[in-house]
N, C-alpha and C positions, 0 to 999 in steps of 0.2 A: 234516659237519665232524668230524675226528678230534680226540678229546680227548687231552691229554698229562697224565700223572701222574707224580709224583716217587716213585721207589723209595727204599729205605733209603739207598744210596749217594748218590743225588741230594739227599736231605734233609740228609745230613751235609755235603756239599759246600756246599749252600745256607746252612747254619748256620756253616760254617767250622770244623768239628769232625771228628774221625775217626769212622769207622763204629762202632768199638768204644765210643766215648764215647756213642753213642745208647743203649746199654744201660742207662745211668744215668738216662736221661730218660723221663719218662711222656708219650709222644707222644699226640696227639689221636686219636680214632677216625679210621680211614682213610675217604677219600671213595669208595673202590672196593676190592673184593677180586676178584682174578683167581686162582682156585684158592686157594692159601694165601698168595699174595703180596699185600701191602698197597700201596696207592697213595694219594697225596695230591695235591691241586691245589696249585699253588705258592702261591696266595693263602691257602689253608687253613693251610699251614705258617707263612707270614708273620705271619698274624693270631695264631696260637697263640704264636709265638716272642716277639712284643711283649708279650703278656699273661701268659707263664709265670712261676710263682713263682721268685724268685731271679734273674730276669734283670736284668742290670745290675751284678751284683757285690755285694760286701759294703758295707753302709751305712758311711759314714765315722764314726769315733769322734768323739764330742763332747769338746771340751777342757774 
């Protein structure tokens, strides 16, 4: 069975951000390296995205 991995462009699309915005994020370690190209399993990115610091925006101010 062929494994499918996400490249940087695919990760950006999955997160709903631009590829340039990925430079500001500390992505998890890749699941695979093909030469110098990093690849992630979709579930690895999803798991990281849910638990990454700052996810969900700024906390609301208390009145």
